[in-house]
C-alpha positions as CSV (number, residue, x, y, z in Angstrom):
1,X,30.5,109.1,50.7
2,X,28.7,106.4,52.7
3,X,29.4,106.1,56.4
4,X,31.4,102.9,56.2
5,X,33.7,104.2,53.5
6,X,34.1,107.5,55.4
7,X,35.0,105.6,58.6
8,X,37.4,103.2,56.8
9,X,39.4,105.9,55.1
10,X,39.3,108.5,57.9
11,X,42.8,109.8,58.8
12,X,44.3,107.5,61.4
13,X,46.9,109.8,63.0
14,X,45.4,112.5,65.1
15,X,47.0,116.0,65.0
16,X,47.9,118.1,68.0
17,X,45.6,120.6,69.7
18,X,47.2,124.0,70.2
19,X,47.9,123.2,73.9
20,X,49.5,119.8,73.0
21,X,51.6,121.4,70.2
22,X,52.9,124.2,72.6
23,X,53.7,121.6,75.3
24,X,55.6,119.4,72.8
25,X,57.5,122.3,71.4
26,X,58.6,123.4,74.8
27,X,60.5,120.0,75.1
28,X,62.9,121.1,72.4
29,X,66.4,121.7,73.7
30,X,67.2,124.1,70.9
31,X,70.6,122.5,70.3
32,X,73.5,124.6,69.2
33,X,74.3,122.1,66.4
34,X,70.8,120.7,65.7
35,X,71.1,117.2,64.4
36,X,67.4,117.3,63.3
37,X,68.3,119.8,60.6
38,X,71.0,117.5,59.3
39,X,68.5,114.7,59.2
40,X,66.0,116.8,57.1
41,X,66.6,116.4,53.4
42,X,65.5,120.0,52.7
43,X,67.3,121.4,55.8
44,X,64.2,122.9,57.4
45,X,65.1,125.3,60.3
46,X,63.4,122.9,62.7
47,X,64.5,124.5,66.1
48,X,63.5,127.9,64.9
49,X,59.9,127.0,63.9
50,X,59.5,124.8,67.0
51,X,60.6,127.7,69.2
52,X,57.9,129.9,67.6
53,X,55.3,127.3,68.3
54,X,56.4,127.1,71.9
55,X,55.6,130.8,72.2
56,X,52.3,130.5,70.4
57,X,53.5,132.4,67.3
58,X,52.0,130.1,64.8
59,X,52.2,132.5,61.9
60,X,56.0,133.0,62.5
61,X,56.4,129.2,62.7
62,X,54.8,128.7,59.3
63,X,56.8,131.5,57.7
64,X,60.0,129.8,58.7
65,X,58.7,126.4,57.4
66,X,57.7,128.1,54.1
67,X,61.2,129.2,53.5
68,X,62.1,125.6,52.8
69,X,58.9,123.6,52.2
70,X,56.0,124.2,49.8
71,X,54.0,121.2,51.2
72,X,54.2,121.3,55.0
73,X,50.8,119.7,55.7
74,X,51.8,116.8,53.5
75,X,55.4,116.4,54.7
76,X,54.1,116.5,58.3
77,X,52.0,113.5,57.5
78,X,53.9,111.2,55.1
79,X,57.6,111.8,55.6
80,X,59.6,109.0,57.2
81,X,60.4,111.1,60.3
82,X,61.8,108.2,62.3
83,X,64.6,108.0,59.6
84,X,65.1,111.7,59.2
85,X,64.5,114.7,61.6
86,X,63.1,112.7,64.5
87,X,65.6,109.9,64.0
88,X,68.5,112.4,64.4
89,X,67.0,114.2,67.4
90,X,69.4,113.9,70.4
91,X,66.5,113.0,72.5
92,X,65.9,109.9,70.4
93,X,68.7,108.2,72.4
94,X,66.1,108.0,75.2
95,X,63.3,107.1,72.9
96,X,61.6,110.4,73.3
97,X,62.4,112.5,70.2
98,X,60.6,115.7,69.5
99,X,57.6,115.0,67.3
100,X,58.8,117.3,64.5
101,X,56.4,115.9,61.9
102,X,53.3,116.4,64.1
103,X,54.5,120.0,64.9
104,X,55.0,120.8,61.2
105,X,51.6,119.4,60.5
106,X,50.0,121.4,63.3
107,X,51.4,124.7,62.0
108,X,50.3,124.0,58.5
109,X,46.8,122.8,59.5
110,X,46.4,125.7,61.9
111,X,47.1,128.1,59.0
112,X,44.7,126.4,56.7
113,X,42.0,126.5,59.4
114,X,42.3,130.2,60.3
115,X,44.1,131.7,57.3
116,X,47.2,133.1,59.1
117,X,49.6,133.3,56.1
118,X,48.7,134.8,52.8
119,X,51.9,135.4,50.9
120,X,52.3,138.5,48.6
121,X,52.0,137.5,44.9
122,X,55.3,138.4,43.2
123,X,55.0,140.1,39.9
124,X,55.5,137.6,37.1
125,X,58.1,139.5,35.0
126,X,61.1,137.2,35.1
127,X,60.1,134.6,32.5
128,X,57.6,131.8,31.7
129,X,58.0,128.2,32.7
130,X,55.9,125.1,31.9
131,X,55.7,122.3,34.5
132,X,54.7,118.8,33.5
133,X,53.1,116.9,36.5
134,X,51.6,118.2,39.7
135,X,53.2,115.7,42.2
136,X,55.7,116.7,44.9
137,X,58.5,117.7,42.4
138,X,56.2,119.7,40.1
139,X,54.5,121.6,42.9
140,X,57.8,122.4,44.5
141,X,59.4,123.8,41.3
142,X,56.2,125.8,40.5
143,X,56.0,127.3,44.0
144,X,59.7,128.2,44.2
145,X,59.6,129.8,40.7
146,X,56.4,131.7,41.4
147,X,58.0,133.2,44.5
148,X,61.0,134.2,42.3
149,X,58.8,136.1,39.9
150,X,58.2,133.5,37.1
151,X,54.9,132.9,35.3
152,X,54.4,129.2,36.0
153,X,51.9,126.9,34.4
154,X,51.4,123.3,35.6
155,X,50.1,120.7,33.1
156,X,48.4,117.7,34.7
157,X,46.9,114.6,32.9
158,X,44.4,113.9,35.7
159,X,41.2,115.8,36.5
160,X,42.7,117.3,39.7
161,X,46.2,118.3,40.6
162,X,48.2,116.4,43.2
163,X,49.7,113.4,41.2
164,X,50.8,110.6,43.5
165,X,49.8,112.6,46.5
166,X,46.2,112.4,45.4
167,X,46.0,109.1,43.6
168,X,48.8,107.0,45.1
169,X,48.7,107.6,48.9
170,X,45.5,106.4,50.7
171,X,43.3,108.9,52.4
172,X,43.8,107.4,55.9
173,X,47.4,108.5,55.6
174,X,46.9,111.7,53.6
175,X,43.4,113.1,53.3
176,X,42.5,114.4,49.9
177,X,41.3,117.7,51.3
178,X,44.8,118.3,52.7
179,X,46.3,117.8,49.3
180,X,43.7,120.3,47.9
181,X,44.6,122.8,50.6
182,X,48.3,122.6,49.6
183,X,47.6,122.9,45.9
184,X,45.3,125.8,46.5
185,X,48.2,127.6,48.4
186,X,50.5,126.9,45.4
187,X,47.8,128.4,43.1
188,X,47.5,131.4,45.3
189,X,51.1,132.2,44.5
190,X,50.0,132.9,41.0
191,X,50.6,129.4,39.5
192,X,48.1,128.3,36.8
193,X,46.9,124.7,36.6
194,X,45.8,123.1,33.4
195,X,44.2,119.6,34.1
196,X,43.0,116.8,31.8
197,X,46.0,117.5,29.6
198,X,48.2,114.7,28.3
199,X,51.7,115.7,27.3
200,X,52.7,114.2,24.0
201,X,49.0,113.9,22.9
202,X,47.2,117.1,23.8
203,X,50.4,119.3,23.7
204,X,54.1,118.6,23.1
205,X,57.1,120.2,24.6
206,X,57.9,121.7,21.2
207,X,54.5,123.4,21.2
208,X,55.1,124.7,24.7
209,X,58.2,126.5,23.4
210,X,56.2,127.8,20.4
211,X,53.7,129.2,22.9
212,X,56.4,131.4,24.5
213,X,57.7,129.3,27.4
214,X,61.3,130.0,28.3
215,X,61.9,126.6,29.9
216,X,60.0,123.3,30.6
217,X,60.3,121.1,33.7
218,X,59.4,117.4,33.5
219,X,58.2,116.1,36.8
220,X,56.0,113.3,35.6
221,X,57.2,110.6,38.0
222,X,57.3,106.9,37.4
223,X,54.0,106.0,35.8
224,X,54.8,102.5,34.6
225,X,54.7,99.8,37.3
226,X,57.3,97.0,37.2
227,X,56.3,93.4,37.2
228,X,58.0,90.0,37.7
229,X,58.2,87.3,35.2
230,X,56.2,84.7,37.1
231,X,54.4,82.0,35.1
232,X,50.6,82.6,35.0
233,X,50.8,86.3,35.7
234,X,48.4,87.0,32.8
235,X,45.5,85.5,34.9
236,X,42.6,87.7,35.7
237,X,43.1,88.8,39.3
238,X,46.9,89.5,39.1
239,X,47.1,93.2,39.3
240,X,49.4,96.2,40.0
241,X,49.1,97.8,43.5
242,X,49.3,101.3,41.9
243,X,46.2,100.5,39.8
244,X,44.3,99.2,42.8
245,X,45.2,102.3,44.9
246,X,44.2,104.6,42.1
247,X,40.8,102.9,41.6
248,X,40.1,103.1,45.3
249,X,41.0,106.8,45.3
250,X,38.6,107.4,42.4
251,X,35.9,105.5,44.2
252,X,36.4,107.5,47.3
253,X,36.2,110.7,45.2
254,X,32.9,109.3,43.8
255,X,34.4,109.2,40.3
256,X,33.5,105.6,39.8
257,X,31.4,102.8,41.3
258,X,32.4,100.2,43.9
259,X,31.9,97.5,41.1
260,X,35.0,98.9,39.4
261,X,37.3,98.5,42.4
262,X,39.2,95.2,41.6
263,X,39.2,93.8,45.2
264,X,35.9,92.8,46.6
265,X,34.6,92.1,50.1
266,X,35.6,88.6,51.2
267,X,38.6,88.3,48.8
268,X,41.7,86.5,49.9
269,X,44.6,88.8,48.7
270,X,48.3,88.3,48.3
271,X,50.9,91.1,47.8
272,X,54.5,90.9,46.5
273,X,56.8,93.6,47.9
274,X,57.8,95.2,51.1
275,X,57.9,98.9,50.5
276,X,55.4,101.7,51.4
277,X,53.3,101.0,48.4
278,X,52.9,97.3,49.4
279,X,51.8,98.5,52.9
280,X,49.4,101.0,51.5
281,X,47.9,98.3,49.2
282,X,47.6,95.8,52.0
283,X,45.9,98.2,54.4
284,X,43.6,99.5,51.7
285,X,42.6,96.0,50.8
286,X,41.6,95.3,54.4
287,X,39.5,98.5,54.3
288,X,37.8,97.4,51.2
289,X,36.6,94.3,53.0
290,X,39.2,91.7,52.1
291,X,38.9,88.5,54.2
292,X,42.6,88.0,54.4
293,X,45.7,89.9,53.2
294,X,49.2,88.4,53.1
295,X,52.4,90.2,52.1
296,X,54.9,87.8,50.6
297,X,58.5,88.9,50.8
298,X,61.6,87.1,49.6
299,X,63.8,88.4,52.4
300,X,63.4,88.6,56.2
301,X,61.6,91.1,58.5
302,X,64.8,93.0,59.1
303,X,65.1,93.7,55.4
304,X,61.8,95.6,55.0
305,X,62.1,98.7,52.9
306,X,58.9,100.5,54.1
307,X,58.6,102.9,57.0
308,X,58.6,101.1,60.3
309,X,55.4,102.9,61.3
310,X,53.7,101.6,58.2
311,X,54.7,98.1,59.0
312,X,53.5,98.2,62.7
313,X,50.2,99.8,61.6
314,X,49.7,97.1,59.0
315,X,50.3,94.5,61.7
316,X,47.7,96.2,64.0
317,X,45.2,96.0,61.1
318,X,45.7,92.2,60.8
319,X,47.8,92.2,57.7
320,X,49.8,89.0,57.6
321,X,53.4,88.6,56.5
322,X,55.2,85.6,55.0
323,X,58.9,86.0,55.2
324,X,61.5,84.4,53.0
325,X,58.7,83.5,50.6
326,X,58.6,83.8,46.8
327,X,55.8,83.3,44.4
328,X,56.9,80.9,41.7
329,X,53.6,80.4,39.8
330,X,50.1,81.8,39.6
331,X,47.4,79.1,39.1
332,X,44.1,79.7,37.4
333,X,40.9,78.2,36.2
334,X,39.3,79.4,33.0
335,X,41.7,82.4,33.0
336,X,40.8,83.5,36.5
337,X,43.4,83.4,39.4
338,X,42.6,80.7,42.0
339,X,45.9,80.0,43.8
340,X,49.6,80.7,43.9
341,X,52.6,78.4,44.3
342,X,54.9,79.7,47.0
343,X,58.5,78.7,47.7
344,X,59.5,78.9,51.4
345,X,62.4,77.8,53.5
346,X,60.2,74.8,54.6
347,X,59.5,73.9,51.0
348,X,56.9,74.6,48.4
349,X,53.2,75.1,49.0
350,X,50.0,76.1,47.2
351,X,47.7,78.8,48.7
352,X,44.3,79.7,47.6
353,X,43.9,83.3,46.6
354,X,41.5,85.6,44.8
355,X,43.7,88.5,43.9
356,X,47.4,89.1,43.8
357,X,49.0,92.5,43.7
358,X,52.5,93.5,42.5
359,X,54.3,96.2,44.5
360,X,57.8,95.9,43.2
361,X,58.5,99.4,42.0
362,X,57.9,101.5,38.9
363,X,59.7,103.2,36.1
364,X,59.1,106.3,33.9
365,X,56.8,106.3,30.9
366,X,58.4,107.3,27.6
367,X,55.5,109.2,26.1
368,X,56.9,112.6,26.9
369,X,60.5,111.8,25.8
370,X,59.3,109.9,22.7
371,X,57.4,113.0,21.5
372,X,60.3,115.3,22.0
373,X,63.7,115.3,20.2
374,X,67.0,115.6,22.1
375,X,66.1,114.3,25.5
376,X,68.4,111.3,26.4
377,X,67.5,108.6,28.9
378,X,69.6,105.9,30.5
379,X,69.2,102.1,29.9
380,X,66.5,102.0,32.6
381,X,64.5,104.8,31.0
382,X,65.3,107.6,33.5
383,X,66.0,111.1,32.1
384,X,69.6,112.1,32.1
385,X,70.3,115.5,33.6
386,X,73.4,117.7,34.2
387,X,74.8,119.5,37.2
388,X,75.1,123.0,35.6
389,X,72.5,124.4,35.3
390,X,71.2,121.8,37.7
391,X,68.5,119.5,36.3
392,X,68.8,120.4,32.6
393,X,68.4,117.5,30.2
394,X,70.4,117.0,27.1
395,X,68.0,119.4,25.4
396,X,68.6,123.0,26.2
397,X,65.7,124.6,28.1
398,X,64.2,121.3,29.2
399,X,64.7,120.3,32.8
400,X,63.7,117.2,34.8
401,X,63.6,116.2,38.5
402,X,62.0,113.9,41.0
403,X,61.3,110.2,40.3
404,X,61.6,110.6,36.5
405,X,65.3,111.2,37.1
406,X,66.0,109.1,40.1
407,X,64.5,105.8,41.2
408,X,61.3,106.3,43.2
409,X,61.9,108.2,46.4
410,X,59.9,109.8,49.2
411,X,58.0,113.0,48.9
412,X,60.6,115.1,50.7
413,X,63.5,113.7,48.7
414,X,61.7,114.6,45.5
415,X,61.2,118.1,46.9
416,X,64.9,118.4,47.8
417,X,65.9,117.7,44.2
418,X,63.1,119.9,42.8
419,X,64.3,122.9,44.8
420,X,67.8,122.6,43.3
421,X,66.2,122.3,39.8
422,X,64.1,125.4,40.4
423,X,67.4,127.3,41.0
424,X,68.9,125.8,37.8
425,X,65.8,126.9,35.8
426,X,66.1,130.4,37.2
427,X,69.8,130.7,36.3
428,X,69.1,129.3,32.8
429,X,66.2,131.7,32.0
430,X,68.1,134.7,33.4
431,X,71.1,133.9,31.2
432,X,68.9,133.3,28.2
433,X,67.1,136.6,28.5
434,X,70.4,138.4,29.1
435,X,71.8,137.0,25.9
436,X,68.6,138.0,24.1
437,X,68.8,141.6,25.3
């Protein structure tokens, strides 16, 4: 990686030193009824692991975290802490909440650096489960089932495991080596990864059952980006943010050349949307040398859906925002985007632009469902699941969780759902084997 690229995509948020972490941990009041735990979607025992850090017991802290989370180094970086654990901290009333995310990150990074925790590998005698997708949901199900004694195999279409963690979140927020460290820890539990494998093409769910799997989990996320029906959207230069972010990730991994990244140095860029993906795309475009990046949003600043920290950091990096503004038409010359017509409260205007990115959500692909009989989806294409056993689809033995079931969520919300599905899979396989015996 060249020095400019390395500097541009270096992680922004600094972690704690051991001294800083212990000092921060000592501020915790250890509340009798900890609101931070109520704010955590996976109900991490936050006061307990923070107390261990305050005493310098980093191994004990991570053991407590591992009881609930398979991806602490990732959650410590990308979770919306201000809305969850830290937002519920009683000290937040004074504006000084305990920095739970940074403490979780510290414990996980400390372990990766010195190798404190090496979990015993549970004998894989309880059953065999296939996992489709290695994003947050897939990794969580695989890790939980491996700890329960299941032989777990993850199938991933990309060359490396990690899913959206690797290809969707920019490196300055989540370094790729951190994702690899976490997937390596999952693998160390006895989980097998099979990469470059497209479900529905290279192997089907029916073939997985024929190969002896007792259950299959679909955690393939939402691979199809949504668009808006705006005249002129077929012009060259109108792109999806998810495609742009993936191409930049591949460029940073030295898997393709700079010429293949769609945004060039000096480009004027517009973005439609106001979620975390829009912020990631805007900040990444600036790092790729865009001359100007403007986020166009049809509502006001108060209606932003992204993390507040993402927005403030985008502002600090000179991303511009146009509130109450809607793109009504893309203008082009010889098929290439040149400008956009914008509707604002002051009236209509035309702005020159080289590239325009959609960041308006995504939906599941139907490749897996289409190649398998008996899996029902709703009108929006999301897989329908049941409560008992939790996460099972309309086909027995096939489970689903994460974004392929729910509209796109945060990493930790996908993990919360996945942990419940892992329990459902375990109950199903145990009952299946009991009946077979």
